[in-house]
MDAnalysis code that builds the backbone (N, CA, C; Angstrom):
import MDAnalysis as mda
import numpy as np

u = mda.Universe.empty(366, n_residues=122, atom_resindex=np.repeat(np.arange(122), 3), trajectory=True)
u.add_TopologyAttr("name", ["N", "CA", "C"] * 122)
u.add_TopologyAttr("resid", np.arange(1, 123))
u.add_TopologyAttr("resname", ["MET", "GLU", "GLU", "SER", "GLU", "LYS", "GLU", "ALA", "ILE", "ARG", "GLU", "ALA", "SER", "LYS", "GLN", "ALA", "SER", "HIS", "GLU", "PHE", "LYS", "SER", "LEU", "VAL", "ASN", "THR", "GLN", "ASP", "LEU", "ASP", "SER", "LEU", "LYS", "GLN", "LEU", "GLN", "LEU", "ILE", "ILE", "LEU", "GLY", "ARG", "LEU", "GLN", "ASP", "SER", "ASN", "ALA", "VAL", "LEU", "SER", "HIS", "PHE", "ASN", "ASP", "TYR", "SER", "GLU", "HIS", "CYS", "TYR", "SER", "GLU", "VAL", "SER", "ASN", "ASP", "PHE", "SER", "ARG", "ASN", "THR", "ARG", "LEU", "LEU", "LYS", "SER", "MET", "LYS", "THR", "ASP", "LEU", "ASP", "TYR", "ILE", "PHE", "GLN", "LYS", "LEU", "ARG", "SER", "MET", "LYS", "ALA", "LYS", "ILE", "LEU", "ALA", "THR", "TYR", "PRO", "ASP", "ALA", "PHE", "PRO", "ASP", "ASP", "SER", "LYS", "SER", "GLU", "VAL", "LEU", "ASP", "ARG", "ARG", "PRO", "ASP", "LEU", "GLU", "ILE", "PRO"])
u.atoms.positions = np.array([
    [25.798, -30.048, 37.243],
    [25.114, -30.131, 38.514],
    [24.900, -31.577, 38.877],
    [24.939, -31.775, 40.169],
    [24.722, -33.134, 40.641],
    [23.227, -33.402, 40.746],
    [22.937, -34.659, 40.874],
    [21.545, -35.107, 40.980],
    [20.883, -34.546, 42.236],
    [21.612, -34.441, 43.313],
    [21.032, -33.937, 44.567],
    [20.685, -32.453, 44.454],
    [21.511, -31.699, 43.718],
    [21.212, -30.280, 43.508],
    [19.962, -30.107, 42.659],
    [19.839, -30.937, 41.614],
    [18.648, -30.887, 40.758],
    [17.404, -31.214, 41.565],
    [17.522, -32.201, 42.431],
    [16.392, -32.591, 43.272],
    [16.023, -31.461, 44.233],
    [17.014, -30.783, 44.786],
    [16.764, -29.664, 45.696],
    [16.067, -28.517, 44.975],
    [16.498, -28.229, 43.769],
    [15.860, -27.172, 42.963],
    [14.424, -27.554, 42.641],
    [14.190, -28.817, 42.285],
    [12.846, -29.305, 41.973],
    [11.933, -29.157, 43.189],
    [12.442, -29.533, 44.364],
    [11.656, -29.419, 45.603],
    [11.362, -27.960, 45.932],
    [12.346, -27.090, 45.714],
    [12.144, -25.663, 45.968],
    [11.082, -25.097, 45.022],
    [11.105, -25.530, 43.767],
    [10.113, -25.083, 42.792],
    [8.720, -25.535, 43.188],
    [8.624, -26.789, 43.617],
    [7.321, -27.301, 44.051],
    [6.813, -26.516, 45.252],
    [7.714, -26.232, 46.176],
    [7.327, -25.482, 47.378],
    [6.869, -24.068, 47.010],
    [7.572, -23.404, 46.089],
    [7.201, -22.053, 45.675],
    [5.858, -22.051, 44.956],
    [5.631, -23.033, 44.080],
    [4.348, -23.087, 43.374],
    [3.214, -23.380, 44.342],
    [3.471, -24.213, 45.359],
    [2.451, -24.511, 46.365],
    [2.106, -23.249, 47.152],
    [3.131, -22.445, 47.460],
    [2.897, -21.184, 48.179],
    [2.056, -20.224, 47.333],
    [2.350, -20.138, 46.037],
    [1.565, -19.266, 45.157],
    [0.121, -19.739, 45.066],
    [-0.076, -21.039, 44.959],
    [-1.425, -21.591, 44.888],
    [-2.211, -21.315, 46.154],
    [-1.557, -21.324, 47.280],
    [-2.264, -21.095, 48.542],
    [-2.600, -19.615, 48.735],
    [-1.930, -18.711, 48.019],
    [-2.223, -17.280, 48.135],
    [-3.548, -16.904, 47.486],
    [-3.953, -17.619, 46.442],
    [-5.145, -17.280, 45.670],
    [-6.197, -18.356, 45.868],
    [-7.421, -17.899, 46.112],
    [-8.544, -18.818, 46.287],
    [-8.962, -19.358, 44.918],
    [-9.117, -20.659, 44.802],
    [-9.485, -21.263, 43.515],
    [-10.891, -20.869, 43.090],
    [-11.784, -20.639, 44.041],
    [-13.139, -20.204, 43.681],
    [-13.107, -18.814, 43.049],
    [-12.248, -17.953, 43.581],
    [-12.096, -16.617, 42.990],
    [-11.560, -16.722, 41.567],
    [-10.591, -17.584, 41.367],
    [-10.050, -17.773, 40.018],
    [-11.103, -18.321, 39.067],
    [-11.911, -19.276, 39.536],
    [-12.960, -19.840, 38.688],
    [-14.008, -18.792, 38.349],
    [-14.374, -17.946, 39.311],
    [-15.376, -16.907, 39.025],
    [-14.798, -15.872, 38.053],
    [-13.516, -15.530, 38.197],
    [-12.881, -14.615, 37.244],
    [-12.860, -15.209, 35.837],
    [-12.548, -16.481, 35.759],
    [-12.515, -17.148, 34.453],
    [-13.903, -17.160, 33.831],
    [-14.936, -17.420, 34.638],
    [-16.316, -17.436, 34.143],
    [-16.715, -16.040, 33.640],
    [-16.360, -14.994, 34.398],
    [-16.657, -13.622, 33.970],
    [-15.927, -13.271, 32.674],
    [-14.692, -13.711, 32.556],
    [-13.948, -13.457, 31.329],
    [-14.594, -14.149, 30.129],
    [-15.094, -15.354, 30.333],
    [-15.775, -16.062, 29.239],
    [-17.073, -15.349, 28.850],
    [-17.806, -14.833, 29.843],
    [-19.037, -14.087, 29.540],
    [-18.711, -12.826, 28.745],
    [-17.682, -12.103, 29.189],
    [-17.279, -10.883, 28.481],
    [-16.812, -11.205, 27.066],
    [-16.070, -12.300, 26.921],
    [-15.616, -12.718, 25.586],
    [-16.808, -12.989, 24.680],
    [-17.822, -13.681, 25.199],
    [-19.007, -13.955, 24.392],
    [-19.714, -12.676, 23.968],
    [-19.839, -11.730, 24.890],
    [-20.493, -10.453, 24.547],
    [-19.691, -9.685, 23.512],
    [-18.377, -9.683, 23.661],
    [-17.544, -8.978, 22.690],
    [-17.620, -9.625, 21.304],
    [-17.690, -10.948, 21.270],
    [-17.824, -11.630, 19.971],
    [-19.173, -11.320, 19.341],
    [-20.238, -11.264, 20.149],
    [-21.550, -10.897, 19.619],
    [-21.541, -9.472, 19.082],
    [-20.945, -8.557, 19.849],
    [-20.856, -7.163, 19.408],
    [-20.053, -7.055, 18.123],
    [-18.972, -7.796, 18.038],
    [-18.149, -7.785, 16.832],
    [-18.935, -8.284, 15.626],
    [-19.743, -9.328, 15.826],
    [-20.553, -9.863, 14.724],
    [-21.585, -8.829, 14.270],
    [-22.220, -8.155, 15.226],
    [-23.219, -7.138, 14.877],
    [-22.563, -5.985, 14.126],
    [-21.408, -5.529, 14.604],
    [-20.715, -4.434, 13.929],
    [-20.235, -4.834, 12.536],
    [-19.795, -6.047, 12.381],
    [-19.377, -6.520, 11.055],
    [-20.558, -6.535, 10.093],
    [-21.708, -7.016, 10.582],
    [-22.908, -7.024, 9.747],
    [-23.309, -5.600, 9.377],
    [-23.263, -4.689, 10.346],
    [-23.612, -3.294, 10.070],
    [-22.653, -2.679, 9.057],
    [-21.355, -2.959, 9.179],
    [-20.381, -2.437, 8.210],
    [-20.663, -2.959, 6.803],
    [-20.996, -4.228, 6.690],
    [-21.328, -4.792, 5.376],
    [-22.567, -4.117, 4.802],
    [-23.580, -3.932, 5.647],
    [-24.821, -3.282, 5.206],
    [-24.541, -1.845, 4.780],
    [-23.741, -1.119, 5.564],
    [-23.409, 0.270, 5.240],
    [-22.635, 0.350, 3.926],
    [-21.721, -0.563, 3.722],
    [-20.952, -0.582, 2.478],
    [-21.868, -0.822, 1.283],
    [-22.822, -1.725, 1.454],
    [-23.772, -2.013, 0.378],
    [-24.625, -0.779, 0.075],
    [-25.138, -0.129, 1.124],
    [-25.963, 1.066, 0.920],
    [-25.164, 2.184, 0.271],
    [-23.937, 2.366, 0.710],
    [-23.095, 3.417, 0.132],
    [-22.824, 3.152, -1.346],
    [-22.572, 1.911, -1.686],
    [-22.293, 1.604, -3.094],
    [-23.519, 1.871, -3.964],
    [-24.722, 1.679, -3.411],
    [-25.935, 1.971, -4.176],
    [-26.152, 3.462, -4.362],
    [-25.799, 4.256, -3.358],
    [-26.121, 5.675, -3.352],
    [-25.009, 6.536, -3.934],
    [-23.780, 6.079, -3.891],
    [-22.650, 6.933, -4.261],
    [-22.721, 7.397, -5.716],
    [-23.143, 6.542, -6.634],
    [-23.238, 6.957, -8.038],
    [-24.287, 8.043, -8.215],
    [-25.452, 7.867, -7.586],
    [-26.496, 8.887, -7.676],
    [-26.027, 10.191, -7.055],
    [-25.358, 10.086, -5.930],
    [-24.891, 11.285, -5.238],
    [-23.888, 12.055, -6.091],
    [-22.926, 11.368, -6.668],
    [-21.924, 12.058, -7.488],
    [-22.560, 12.640, -8.752],
    [-23.509, 11.923, -9.351],
    [-24.190, 12.446, -10.533],
    [-24.980, 13.698, -10.183],
    [-25.713, 13.660, -9.059],
    [-26.496, 14.828, -8.646],
    [-25.602, 16.003, -8.263],
    [-24.449, 15.711, -7.694],
    [-23.507, 16.774, -7.356],
    [-23.006, 17.465, -8.618],
    [-22.655, 16.670, -9.613],
    [-22.216, 17.262, -10.885],
    [-23.336, 18.088, -11.510],
    [-24.568, 17.592, -11.451],
    [-25.710, 18.315, -12.005],
    [-25.911, 19.647, -11.287],
    [-25.833, 19.647, -9.974],
    [-26.006, 20.888, -9.216],
    [-24.903, 21.896, -9.533],
    [-23.669, 21.418, -9.665],
    [-22.575, 22.333, -10.011],
    [-22.794, 22.934, -11.393],
    [-23.257, 22.113, -12.314],
    [-23.540, 22.606, -13.661],
    [-24.679, 23.622, -13.639],
    [-25.728, 23.345, -12.868],
    [-26.857, 24.275, -12.760],
    [-26.402, 25.601, -12.146],
    [-25.549, 25.545, -11.143],
    [-25.059, 26.776, -10.516],
    [-24.258, 27.595, -11.519],
    [-23.410, 26.932, -12.281],
    [-22.632, 27.640, -13.296],
    [-23.557, 28.307, -14.314],
    [-24.568, 27.568, -14.758],
    [-25.528, 28.120, -15.715],
    [-26.282, 29.314, -15.130],
    [-26.733, 29.195, -13.892],
    [-27.468, 30.292, -13.265],
    [-26.577, 31.516, -13.045],
    [-25.327, 31.293, -12.667],
    [-24.403, 32.417, -12.519],
    [-24.228, 33.152, -13.850],
    [-24.116, 32.391, -14.911],
    [-23.976, 32.994, -16.242],
    [-25.241, 33.776, -16.615],
    [-26.404, 33.194, -16.334],
    [-27.674, 33.856, -16.659],
    [-27.810, 35.161, -15.879],
    [-27.531, 35.129, -14.582],
    [-27.661, 36.344, -13.782],
    [-26.626, 37.397, -14.191],
    [-25.445, 36.966, -14.604],
    [-24.451, 37.907, -15.102],
    [-24.973, 38.593, -16.362],
    [-25.554, 37.820, -17.262],
    [-26.123, 38.386, -18.496],
    [-27.277, 39.334, -18.187],
    [-28.137, 38.952, -17.225],
    [-29.258, 39.814, -16.857],
    [-28.769, 41.147, -16.288],
    [-27.755, 41.119, -15.438],
    [-27.206, 42.360, -14.896],
    [-26.616, 43.226, -16.011],
    [-25.929, 42.566, -16.929],
    [-25.342, 43.293, -18.053],
    [-26.438, 43.943, -18.905],
    [-27.499, 43.172, -19.188],
    [-28.609, 43.711, -19.998],
    [-29.301, 44.863, -19.271],
    [-29.493, 44.727, -17.962],
    [-30.146, 45.779, -17.189],
    [-29.293, 47.042, -17.192],
    [-27.980, 46.872, -17.066],
    [-27.089, 48.035, -17.102],
    [-27.155, 48.725, -18.458],
    [-27.211, 47.965, -19.544],
    [-27.302, 48.570, -20.894],
    [-28.628, 49.290, -21.070],
    [-29.706, 48.659, -20.574],
    [-31.026, 49.297, -20.692],
    [-31.067, 50.584, -19.885],
    [-30.509, 50.562, -18.658],
    [-30.484, 51.768, -17.840],
    [-29.634, 52.861, -18.479],
    [-28.553, 52.448, -19.170],
    [-27.709, 53.440, -19.834],
    [-28.450, 54.072, -21.006],
    [-29.217, 53.268, -21.713],
    [-29.949, 53.769, -22.879],
    [-31.225, 54.490, -22.466],
    [-31.987, 53.901, -21.552],
    [-33.267, 54.441, -21.096],
    [-33.226, 54.591, -19.575],
    [-32.792, 55.732, -19.082],
    [-32.638, 55.911, -17.631],
    [-33.950, 55.768, -16.855],
    [-35.071, 56.015, -17.468],
    [-36.361, 55.924, -16.767],
    [-37.039, 54.568, -16.963],
    [-36.349, 53.585, -17.473],
    [-36.958, 52.288, -17.776],
    [-37.370, 51.521, -16.529],
    [-36.634, 51.680, -15.451],
    [-36.936, 50.955, -14.207],
    [-37.283, 51.958, -13.123],
    [-38.184, 51.574, -12.227],
    [-38.465, 52.481, -11.104],
    [-37.202, 52.686, -10.259],
    [-37.176, 53.759, -9.492],
    [-35.979, 54.108, -8.721],
    [-35.597, 53.034, -7.712],
    [-36.593, 52.384, -7.109],
    [-36.261, 51.389, -6.090],
    [-35.679, 50.106, -6.672],
    [-35.805, 49.871, -7.978],
    [-35.241, 48.655, -8.576],
    [-33.731, 48.767, -8.759],
    [-33.194, 49.998, -8.677],
    [-31.751, 50.182, -8.821],
    [-31.018, 49.732, -7.561],
    [-31.700, 49.789, -6.434],
    [-31.046, 49.393, -5.191],
    [-30.875, 47.874, -5.151],
    [-30.045, 47.454, -4.275],
    [-29.759, 46.017, -4.134],
    [-31.014, 45.306, -3.628],
    [-31.405, 44.238, -4.296],
    [-32.588, 43.482, -3.905],
    [-32.221, 42.587, -2.733],
    [-33.040, 42.660, -1.669],
    [-32.785, 41.833, -0.504],
    [-33.226, 40.407, -0.761],
    [-32.511, 39.493, -0.175],
    [-32.848, 38.078, -0.298],
    [-34.010, 37.784, 0.644],
    [-35.183, 37.490, 0.069],
    [-36.379, 37.264, 0.885],
    [-36.720, 35.787, 1.016],
    [-35.791, 34.926, 0.637],
    [-36.046, 33.492, 0.771],
    [-36.008, 33.102, 2.251],
    [-36.815, 32.123, 2.656],
    [-36.785, 31.720, 4.065],
    [-35.474, 31.011, 4.395],
    [-35.050, 31.197, 5.628],
    [-33.828, 30.564, 6.090],
    [-34.162, 29.127, 6.516],
    [-33.696, 28.164, 5.753],
    [-34.024, 26.767, 6.036],
    [-33.219, 26.201, 7.203],
    [-32.217, 26.949, 7.661],
    [-31.410, 26.484, 8.787],
    [-32.131, 26.654, 10.119],
    [-33.082, 27.596, 10.193],
    [-33.804, 27.831, 11.452],
    [-34.862, 26.752, 11.621],
    [-34.905, 26.106, 12.816],
    [-35.881, 25.012, 13.014],
    [-37.303, 25.523, 13.123],
])
């Protein structure tokens, strides 16, 4: 390309950029930039708060998780033991009823209703 063509392209570029600049108000651009900076600051503050909360939650979970798993194992063991005990009691009651049919009142043979309060109801 010749020098005159390069100069013409340069002038055309300057003219196009000048036209784009005149389409947008600089005050509007400055206010948009200011709003973006405010939003950025709020997002960084929110991110810092959430990071702190995540660290705190991780710390609390690490303190509680061992107790929780130990108590879960204990409850499962207790349930197994109670199931075994109630199975033995039913077996013993059946043997006693077979040997001594009048050992229990008639209403004890029927299924016992669960009379515990429902803790799910508020």
